py3Dmol code that shows the C-alpha trace and the ligand (Angstrom):
import py3Dmol

protein = """\
ATOM      1  CA  MET A   1      75.185 158.227  71.932  1.00  0.00           C
ATOM      2  CA  ALA A   2      76.905 154.972  72.452  1.00  0.00           C
ATOM      3  CA  LYS A   3      80.362 156.461  72.795  1.00  0.00           C
ATOM      4  CA  ASN A   4      79.446 158.501  75.820  1.00  0.00           C
ATOM      5  CA  LYS A   5      77.971 155.596  77.674  1.00  0.00           C
ATOM      6  CA  VAL A   6      81.024 154.150  79.405  1.00  0.00           C
ATOM      7  CA  GLN A   7      79.854 151.234  81.455  1.00  0.00           C
ATOM      8  CA  PHE A   8      81.396 148.116  82.657  1.00  0.00           C
ATOM      9  CA  GLN A   9      79.329 145.592  80.741  1.00  0.00           C
ATOM     10  CA  LYS A  10      79.115 141.992  81.531  1.00  0.00           C
ATOM     11  CA  GLY A  11      81.038 140.505  78.629  1.00  0.00           C
ATOM     12  CA  TYR A  12      81.059 137.103  77.192  1.00  0.00           C
ATOM     13  CA  SER A  13      84.564 135.790  77.417  1.00  0.00           C
ATOM     14  CA  LEU A  14      86.426 133.741  74.866  1.00  0.00           C
ATOM     15  CA  ILE A  15      86.683 131.040  77.465  1.00  0.00           C
ATOM     16  CA  GLU A  16      82.888 130.885  77.674  1.00  0.00           C
ATOM     17  CA  LEU A  17      82.599 130.883  73.922  1.00  0.00           C
ATOM     18  CA  PHE A  18      84.890 127.890  73.611  1.00  0.00           C
ATOM     19  CA  LYS A  19      83.256 126.152  76.548  1.00  0.00           C
ATOM     20  CA  ASN A  20      79.791 126.467  75.006  1.00  0.00           C
ATOM     21  CA  TYR A  21      80.593 126.375  71.334  1.00  0.00           C
ATOM     22  CA  GLY A  22      84.057 124.916  71.123  1.00  0.00           C
ATOM     23  CA  SER A  23      83.187 122.046  68.832  1.00  0.00           C
ATOM     24  CA  GLU A  24      81.170 121.584  65.684  1.00  0.00           C
ATOM     25  CA  GLU A  25      78.926 119.187  67.654  1.00  0.00           C
ATOM     26  CA  GLN A  26      78.184 121.862  70.299  1.00  0.00           C
ATOM     27  CA  CYS A  27      77.435 124.418  67.591  1.00  0.00           C
ATOM     28  CA  SER A  28      75.060 121.989  65.814  1.00  0.00           C
ATOM     29  CA  ALA A  29      73.325 121.107  69.019  1.00  0.00           C
ATOM     30  CA  ALA A  30      72.831 124.788  69.858  1.00  0.00           C
ATOM     31  CA  LEU A  31      71.490 125.475  66.405  1.00  0.00           C
ATOM     32  CA  PHE A  32      69.137 122.539  66.643  1.00  0.00           C
ATOM     33  CA  ASN A  33      67.722 123.885  69.904  1.00  0.00           C
ATOM     34  CA  TRP A  34      67.291 127.360  68.589  1.00  0.00           C
ATOM     35  CA  LYS A  35      65.668 126.175  65.375  1.00  0.00           C
ATOM     36  CA  TRP A  36      63.468 123.551  66.967  1.00  0.00           C
ATOM     37  CA  PRO A  37      63.076 124.562  70.593  1.00  0.00           C
ATOM     38  CA  HIS A  38      60.267 122.015  71.067  1.00  0.00           C
ATOM     39  CA  GLY A  39      61.995 119.297  69.127  1.00  0.00           C
ATOM     40  CA  PHE A  40      62.239 118.619  65.417  1.00  0.00           C
ATOM     41  CA  GLN A  41      59.371 119.768  63.307  1.00  0.00           C
ATOM     42  CA  CYS A  42      59.041 118.958  59.630  1.00  0.00           C
ATOM     43  CA  PRO A  43      58.775 122.182  57.673  1.00  0.00           C
ATOM     44  CA  ASP A  44      56.444 120.466  55.181  1.00  0.00           C
ATOM     45  CA  CYS A  45      53.966 118.501  57.261  1.00  0.00           C
ATOM     46  CA  GLY A  46      54.739 119.426  60.854  1.00  0.00           C
ATOM     47  CA  SER A  47      55.554 115.930  61.971  1.00  0.00           C
ATOM     48  CA  SER A  48      57.985 115.547  64.786  1.00  0.00           C
ATOM     49  CA  LYS A  49      59.208 112.133  63.815  1.00  0.00           C
ATOM     50  CA  TYR A  50      62.457 112.153  61.917  1.00  0.00           C
ATOM     51  CA  CYS A  51      65.646 110.308  61.287  1.00  0.00           C
ATOM     52  CA  SER A  52      68.988 111.979  60.753  1.00  0.00           C
ATOM     53  CA  LEU A  53      71.171 111.256  57.800  1.00  0.00           C
ATOM     54  CA  LYS A  54      74.499 111.953  59.483  1.00  0.00           C
ATOM     55  CA  SER A  55      76.610 111.623  56.366  1.00  0.00           C
ATOM     56  CA  ARG A  56      74.841 114.512  54.672  1.00  0.00           C
ATOM     57  CA  LYS A  57      73.834 116.410  57.799  1.00  0.00           C
ATOM     58  CA  LEU A  58      70.205 116.099  56.850  1.00  0.00           C
ATOM     59  CA  TYR A  59      67.034 115.418  58.801  1.00  0.00           C
ATOM     60  CA  GLN A  60      64.379 113.339  57.103  1.00  0.00           C
ATOM     61  CA  CYS A  61      60.777 113.426  58.088  1.00  0.00           C
ATOM     62  CA  ASN A  62      59.425 109.924  58.814  1.00  0.00           C
ATOM     63  CA  HIS A  63      55.970 110.941  57.691  1.00  0.00           C
ATOM     64  CA  CYS A  64      56.433 112.682  54.368  1.00  0.00           C
ATOM     65  CA  HIS A  65      60.188 111.968  53.744  1.00  0.00           C
ATOM     66  CA  HIS A  66      60.913 115.631  53.292  1.00  0.00           C
ATOM     67  CA  GLN A  67      64.589 116.318  53.955  1.00  0.00           C
ATOM     68  CA  THR A  68      65.779 119.453  55.676  1.00  0.00           C
ATOM     69  CA  SER A  69      69.114 120.603  56.958  1.00  0.00           C
ATOM     70  CA  LEU A  70      69.983 122.324  60.212  1.00  0.00           C
ATOM     71  CA  THR A  71      71.181 125.359  58.364  1.00  0.00           C
ATOM     72  CA  SER A  72      68.289 125.791  55.918  1.00  0.00           C
ATOM     73  CA  ASN A  73      66.489 129.099  56.424  1.00  0.00           C
ATOM     74  CA  THR A  74      69.381 130.445  58.492  1.00  0.00           C
ATOM     75  CA  ILE A  75      72.195 132.749  57.625  1.00  0.00           C
ATOM     76  CA  PHE A  76      74.411 129.689  57.653  1.00  0.00           C
ATOM     77  CA  ALA A  77      72.477 128.132  54.786  1.00  0.00           C
ATOM     78  CA  SER A  78      74.635 128.673  51.707  1.00  0.00           C
ATOM     79  CA  THR A  79      78.005 128.398  53.372  1.00  0.00           C
ATOM     80  CA  LYS A  80      80.720 125.823  53.429  1.00  0.00           C
ATOM     81  CA  LEU A  81      82.268 127.222  56.542  1.00  0.00           C
ATOM     82  CA  PRO A  82      81.991 125.222  59.753  1.00  0.00           C
ATOM     83  CA  LEU A  83      79.383 126.476  62.213  1.00  0.00           C
ATOM     84  CA  GLN A  84      82.189 127.040  64.670  1.00  0.00           C
ATOM     85  CA  THR A  85      83.790 129.551  62.326  1.00  0.00           C
ATOM     86  CA  TRP A  86      80.475 131.389  62.132  1.00  0.00           C
ATOM     87  CA  PHE A  87      80.031 131.411  65.898  1.00  0.00           C
ATOM     88  CA  ILE A  88      83.530 132.814  66.372  1.00  0.00           C
ATOM     89  CA  ALA A  89      82.769 135.444  63.728  1.00  0.00           C
ATOM     90  CA  ILE A  90      79.560 136.384  65.438  1.00  0.00           C
ATOM     91  CA  TYR A  91      81.391 136.614  68.707  1.00  0.00           C
ATOM     92  CA  LEU A  92      84.127 138.836  67.308  1.00  0.00           C
ATOM     93  CA  ILE A  93      81.689 141.163  65.531  1.00  0.00           C
ATOM     94  CA  THR A  94      79.265 141.502  68.346  1.00  0.00           C
ATOM     95  CA  GLN A  95      81.897 141.959  71.013  1.00  0.00           C
ATOM     96  CA  SER A  96      83.874 144.545  69.060  1.00  0.00           C
ATOM     97  CA  LYS A  97      83.125 147.965  70.364  1.00  0.00           C
ATOM     98  CA  THR A  98      84.622 149.826  67.412  1.00  0.00           C
ATOM     99  CA  GLY A  99      83.506 147.488  64.668  1.00  0.00           C
ATOM    100  CA  LEU A 100      85.570 144.835  62.999  1.00  0.00           C
ATOM    101  CA  SER A 101      86.859 145.142  59.417  1.00  0.00           C
ATOM    102  CA  ALA A 102      86.464 142.209  57.026  1.00  0.00           C
ATOM    103  CA  LEU A 103      90.290 142.220  56.803  1.00  0.00           C
ATOM    104  CA  ALA A 104      90.613 141.805  60.536  1.00  0.00           C
ATOM    105  CA  LEU A 105      87.930 139.133  60.513  1.00  0.00           C
ATOM    106  CA  LYS A 106      89.714 137.297  57.739  1.00  0.00           C
ATOM    107  CA  ARG A 107      92.806 137.070  59.892  1.00  0.00           C
ATOM    108  CA  GLN A 108      90.944 135.998  62.994  1.00  0.00           C
ATOM    109  CA  ILE A 109      88.885 133.207  61.504  1.00  0.00           C
ATOM    110  CA  GLY A 110      91.470 132.079  58.970  1.00  0.00           C
ATOM    111  CA  VAL A 111      89.520 132.346  55.746  1.00  0.00           C
ATOM    112  CA  SER A 112      90.219 134.419  52.635  1.00  0.00           C
ATOM    113  CA  TYR A 113      88.889 137.936  52.216  1.00  0.00           C
ATOM    114  CA  ASN A 114      85.721 137.240  50.216  1.00  0.00           C
ATOM    115  CA  PRO A 115      84.169 134.737  52.567  1.00  0.00           C
ATOM    116  CA  ALA A 116      85.138 136.913  55.491  1.00  0.00           C
ATOM    117  CA  TRP A 117      83.442 139.875  53.890  1.00  0.00           C
ATOM    118  CA  LYS A 118      80.284 137.865  53.188  1.00  0.00           C
ATOM    119  CA  VAL A 119      80.196 136.470  56.718  1.00  0.00           C
ATOM    120  CA  LYS A 120      80.494 139.998  58.081  1.00  0.00           C
ATOM    121  CA  GLN A 121      77.782 141.410  55.807  1.00  0.00           C
ATOM    122  CA  LYS A 122      75.356 138.646  56.770  1.00  0.00           C
ATOM    123  CA  ILE A 123      75.922 139.034  60.489  1.00  0.00           C
ATOM    124  CA  MET A 124      75.681 142.833  60.299  1.00  0.00           C
ATOM    125  CA  GLN A 125      72.449 142.552  58.375  1.00  0.00           C
ATOM    126  CA  VAL A 126      70.982 140.191  60.989  1.00  0.00           C
ATOM    127  CA  MET A 127      72.091 142.533  63.779  1.00  0.00           C
ATOM    128  CA  LYS A 128      70.429 145.430  61.989  1.00  0.00           C
ATOM    129  CA  GLU A 129      67.234 143.507  61.473  1.00  0.00           C
ATOM    130  CA  ARG A 130      67.302 142.486  65.052  1.00  0.00           C
ATOM    131  CA  ASP A 131      67.404 146.148  66.014  1.00  0.00           C
ATOM    132  CA  ASP A 132      64.628 146.987  63.580  1.00  0.00           C
ATOM    133  CA  THR A 133      62.708 144.316  65.574  1.00  0.00           C
ATOM    134  CA  LYS A 134      61.633 142.535  62.466  1.00  0.00           C
ATOM    135  CA  PRO A 135      61.133 138.944  63.374  1.00  0.00           C
ATOM    136  CA  LEU A 136      62.815 137.317  60.444  1.00  0.00           C
ATOM    137  CA  SER A 137      62.995 133.595  60.721  1.00  0.00           C
ATOM    138  CA  SER A 138      66.101 133.467  58.536  1.00  0.00           C
ATOM    139  CA  SER A 139      67.984 135.450  61.100  1.00  0.00           C
ATOM    140  CA  MET A 140      66.733 133.708  64.203  1.00  0.00           C
ATOM    141  CA  MET A 141      69.757 131.496  64.489  1.00  0.00           C
ATOM    142  CA  CYS A 142      72.180 134.329  64.560  1.00  0.00           C
ATOM    143  CA  ILE A 143      69.992 136.166  67.008  1.00  0.00           C
ATOM    144  CA  GLY A 144      70.134 133.143  69.239  1.00  0.00           C
ATOM    145  CA  VAL A 145      73.886 133.190  69.153  1.00  0.00           C
ATOM    146  CA  ALA A 146      74.046 136.935  69.736  1.00  0.00           C
ATOM    147  CA  ASN A 147      71.518 136.845  72.538  1.00  0.00           C
ATOM    148  CA  SER A 148      73.384 134.078  74.266  1.00  0.00           C
ATOM    149  CA  MET A 149      76.432 136.278  74.215  1.00  0.00           C
ATOM    150  CA  GLU A 150      74.478 139.085  75.875  1.00  0.00           C
ATOM    151  CA  VAL A 151      75.002 141.623  73.125  1.00  0.00           C
ATOM    152  CA  ASN A 152      74.343 145.189  74.132  1.00  0.00           C
ATOM    153  CA  ARG A 153      72.571 146.821  71.165  1.00  0.00           C
ATOM    154  CA  GLU A 154      74.568 149.949  71.670  1.00  0.00           C
ATOM    155  CA  GLU A 155      77.723 148.052  70.878  1.00  0.00           C
ATOM    156  CA  ILE A 156      76.598 147.410  67.334  1.00  0.00           C
ATOM    157  CA  PRO A 157      77.932 150.064  65.029  1.00  0.00           C
ATOM    158  CA  ALA A 158      75.312 149.446  62.289  1.00  0.00           C
ATOM    159  CA  THR A 159      72.549 150.714  64.522  1.00  0.00           C
ATOM    160  CA  LYS A 160      73.949 154.160  65.150  1.00  0.00           C
ATOM    161  CA  HIS A 161      71.964 155.904  62.510  1.00  0.00           C
ATOM    162  CA  LEU A 162      68.716 154.063  62.925  1.00  0.00           C
ATOM    163  CA  SER A 163      65.514 155.419  64.390  1.00  0.00           C
TER     164      SER A 163
END
"""
ligand_1 = """\
1
ZN
Zn 57.059 115.792 56.904
"""
view = py3Dmol.view(width=600, height=400)
view.addModel(protein, "pdb")
view.setStyle({"model": 0}, {"cartoon": {"style": "trace"}})
view.addModel(ligand_1, "xyz")
view.setStyle({"model": 1}, {"stick": {}})
view.zoomTo()
view.show()
């Protein structure tokens, strides 16, 4: 029972969050490293040679000209929110011991209710899948963020009734 386990856990401070992920560039760089830990790899042909189309945030394979984005196949894929907003949301949700309502998240990340609710649902789903130990590639990016924040699985409300 998570509630009985009172421990002083090594937290991840807001200061650290902003130091590591305080700009969109830092978030993009982190996502790039999680997505392609051994360098860019074309999802179509596997080539590692690419050029980046900065204006559209796309990476184009030099070999087959396939274009891919940093956020494709991640939970950030169909969103217009900046990565930094997502990272802050992941931080708030994973660090909250009692769970965070979509309404509270809305206020904290400065978006309207619907996007806040969607962000929360996606993150909670990924956290659940992570605990189900299903290696879903679409959730890997979020896992990377969560892992880097040293999330204790017992802090995640969605996992209470599993197993
Ligand atoms: Zn290619």
